[in-house]
Each structure stands twice: as structure tokens, then as C-alpha cells.
N, C-alpha and C positions, 0 to 999 in steps of 0.2 A: 379463594383469596390467598395471597402470598404473604409471608412474614415481612417481605421487603417491598414497601410500597413503590419504590423507585425501580423495581425490577421490570424488565421488558419481556414481553412474550416472544416466542420464536419469530413471529412475523415482523415484529419491531426490530429484532436483532438482524434479521435478513435484510430489512430495508437499510439499516445502518451500514451493514457490510457492503451492500450494493452502492450506497452513496460513496463510501470510501473507495470502492473500485472505480467508480466514475471519476472521482477526484484524481485517482492515480493516473488515469488516461491523460488528463490535462497535464499532470506533473511530468509524466514520462515524455510528453511532447516537448516540454521545456528542456528536459535533460538531454534530449536528442541533439539539440544545438550544441551542448557541451561535448557530447560524445564524439562528434566529428573530429574535434581537435584535441581530444584527450589522450593521455598515455594509456598503455595496456591495462594497468591496474584500475584506473578509473572506469574504463570500458567494462572491465570484469564486474565491478560493483554495480554498474547500471544493468548489466545482464543478470546479476543475481536478483536485483529488484524486480526485473521482469519475471524471473522464475518464481519468486515468492508470490507475485500477483497471480500468476498462472496456477500455482498451488492453491491459493485462496479460492479461486473459482472452482477448482476440483473438489476441495473440501466442502464448499458451500453446496455443490450439487449432490454430495453424499450426505448432507445434513449435519456435518461436523462443524457447527457454528463457532465453537471456541477456537479451533485450530484455524478455521478460515479467517476469523477476525485477527488472530495473532499474525498470520502470514501477511495480510494486507497492511497491517500496522508496521510490520518489519520492513516491507517493501517501501512504504512511505518514509520510514526512518533512513533507509539507505539513500534514497533520492535526496532527502533533505540535507544529509551530510555532504553529498556531492555538490548540490546546488549551493550550500553554505561555503564550501571551499572556493567555488568559482564566483561567489558574490551574486548568485542568481536567486537566493532564497527570498521568500516573502518574509513576513515576521515570524521567525521560528521561535 
């Protein structure tokens, strides 16, 4: 038993990371519509989001759950910022 009753086991954390990765795929599809007409700096931010998502998958496969979750969270944040600037965000 753990001292933190709200703590998740590794399997639960993996499921959460995978859920966030799946959500990212939908979000990056929305951002792709922005990317086509965006300037170079915005395209760079979207590319960075893709790289962070890729890093998240890599860290997950190595069992580094904390870094994986951090990477996918950062990827979402980058896309949310771009979508917010272009008025495409959901309720941020």
C-alpha cells in the first residue's frame, strides 16, 4: 500500500500518457490546417510539438514515465498556444 491513496501505478500512468498521445494526434491534425498558411516561426513551434510528442513515445518505450509525460504535456502546450493565437483552441 502507498502513502498516497491517489497515486497511480505504472500501468495507470502508461494509460494516461497513451491517452494524451492519442489526443495529441487529433490536436496536431487541427494544427496542420494552421501550419499551411503560417509563417516560419509558427511552423517551427508546430514542428517542436511533433518532436516533443516523438520524444514522449521514445521515453515511454524506455520506461521513463515522468519524462514521457512531461514531453507530451509540453507538446500539447505548444499546440494550444498556436491554436489560441489563431483562434482554433477549444476551451483552454
